[in-house]
N, C-alpha and C positions, 0 to 999 in steps of 0.2 A: 268149452263153448273157444276152439278158432281162432285166431288171431282174424282171419276172412270172415267170420259169421259174425264178430263182433263190430269187425267194419264194415259190416251190410246192419247191423243190425242200430249203430249208432248213425248214418247215413240217410236212414227212414225218418232220426227222429226231429224235432228239433234240437235246436243248443239250450230252452229252457225245458222241454219235454228230458233232455241228460241228464240234464243237469239235477231238478226234482228226484228221476230216479237213483241219482247218486248219493242226493243226499238224504233222501230215503232208508235208502242201502246203509249208508255211514253212520247215521246218526239212532235208528233202528227206531223208524215213525213213516210206519203207509199209510196214514193220512194226512203228512206235507206235503205245502203247498207250493206252487212258484214267488207266493208271500213273505212263506216263513222265516222268520228272522234267525241265522245260523246260533247266535250267539243265545235265545230264548226257548231256543229247541234243544239246549244244554250241549255248542257244538263249545272247542277246546282243539289245542293247535296239533295234537293226534287229528282226531278226528277230520283239521285242517287239509294234514299233508294227507291224510287216506284220500279225500273229496279228489285236490289238485292228482291226484295217483293213477287215481280213474281215468282222473280229465282226461292227462299224458297218456292214458290206452288209445283212451275213445278216438282222440286227434290227432295223435301223436304230435304235439307242439307243449313245450315248456312251459307253463302254465306255474306263477310261480303264486310258494302261502301267500303271498302278501294279500294278494287279489280276494282272496274266500273271507280274512280279518275287513276291507275298504268295501267291499259289496257281498253281503253278509245274505244274502238275499237270493234263489236259485234263478231271481227274475233280474236278476240287477247284474250279477255276476253273469251270466245269459249277455249282455247287453257288452258286457265289454271285453268279454271271450270272442264274440262275434267280432268286435270290431279294429281288434289286433290282432285275429289269431285266424279269422272267419268267419262265412256261418256254417255250421256242421252239414 
C-alpha cells in the first residue's frame, strides 16, 4: 500500500476503528474489540512499540509508547489521541 493509499484508508476510519485494526493485527486477535485491554490480550513492550509505530504511520504524529500503557484499550487510547493529536 502506498503512503497516499494508507492515508486515504486511515482518513475514512475513526480513530477507534483505526486502533482496533492496529491492535487486532499486532496482537493477532481478529475478535479484539474497542474495549479489549492491551495487557489482558497479551500485549507487552514490543507490541506497544509496534502499535505506536503504526499509529505514527497513519497519523503522521509521534505518539509516545507510554500512552498505550496508560490507556490500554483502543477506545481509551483513541480519546487521548484525538484530544492530543486531532481526530483521524
